[in-house]
N, C-alpha and C positions, 0 to 999 in steps of 0.2 A: 738607685745605688744598692749595692749588696750590703748585707749585714756586716760583713768583714770591713768594707770601706767605711761604713758609718762608725764602727767601733774604732777604726784607725783615726777618724776625725775626732772622736771623743778623747782618745789617748793624746792627740795633739793639744787639745785644750788643757787637759790636766797636766801634761808635761810643761807647757808654757806657764801655767799658773804656779807650779812649783818653782820654776826657774826665776820668775819675776818676784815671787814671795821672798826667796832667799836674798835677792838683790835689795829688796825693800828693807828687809831686816838689817842688813849691813848698813844701808843708807840711813836708816832710822837711828842706829847706834852712833854713827858718825855725826849726825845732826845733833843728837843729844850731847855728845862730847863737845861739839863746836859751841853750843849755847850754854856751857857750864858757867860762864861769867855773866853777872847781871849788868855789866857795863856795855854790852854789845847792843847797838841800835842800828836800824836801817831806815832809809827813806821810805815813805809809804808805798811808792811804786815797787820797791824791792820786796816789801812784805806781801803785797798783792801777787807779785811774781811767784814767791815761795808758796803762797796759798794755792795758786793755780797749778804749780808743780805737784803739790800734795794731791790735789783733786785729780790731776792726770794719773798719778800712780794708783790712786784708789780705783778710778775707772779702768785702768789697765788690768788690774787684778779682777775686777768685776766683769770685764769683757770676757775673759777666759772662764771664770767661774760660772757666769750665766750661760755661756755657750755649752760648757760641759754638763751642767745640771739639766738644762732643757733638752739637749740632745740625748743624754742618758735616759731621761724619763720617757721621751718619745720612742727611742729604740726599744726599751724594755716593753713598752705597750705594744709595739709592732710585733716583737718576738712572741709575746703572750698570745696575741691574736693568731699568729702563724702557727704556733704550737697547738692551739685549740682546733684549728682547721686542718693541719697537715701532720701534726705530731713531729715537727722539726722546727728549728729556728733559722735554718739556712734558707735564704731566698733573697729576692730583690725587693727593695722598698722604694717608693716614690716619696722623697722627703718634701713636705710642704714648705712653702716660703716662710710661714710664721715661725718655724723652728729657729731660724737664724735671726729673727728680729731683735731679741734681747742682746745677743752678742754684737750685732751691728749697731745698735743704739749706743752701747758703751764704747764701741770703736769710734763713732762719730764724736761722742762727748769727750773722750780722752784727746782726740786730735784737736778739738776746739780749745780745750784747756791748755794744751801745750802751746798752741799758736798765741793764745791770750797771754800766757806767761812771757813769751818772747816779746810780745807787744809792750808789756809793762817794762821789761828790761830796756827795750828800744826807747821808750818814753823817758826813762831815767837817763839814758845816755844822751838823748836830745837835750834834756834840761841841763845837764852838766856841761855839754858843749856850748849851749846858749849862754850860760853863766860865765864861761871863760872868754867870750867874745864881746 
């Protein structure tokens, strides 16, 4: 990949992080407003579902943050080596697989948390349907 392509990938990570962070901030404010009363209670499956949704959002932000930080550090190191060798930072780089492992790990985790959250919701629906029959 060229340095330009790698920096575009880095920019993608940081733009997505900013976008998701804003949504989380608004969502966090809405959740705080929703829970302003002490009388609100949920069945355990719904609490677990909410916990997995929170874990999803945390991993969603960490997915882009990890991708951006690791990619940035690797690109800067490559540009430094290229500058020492050729007095330019323009060139092609062969990105190793390990650079994407942190972002991919959080991608898998957030997907699993989201699926688990919906499984908890499905369980609660099942319990309620079973009680009504």
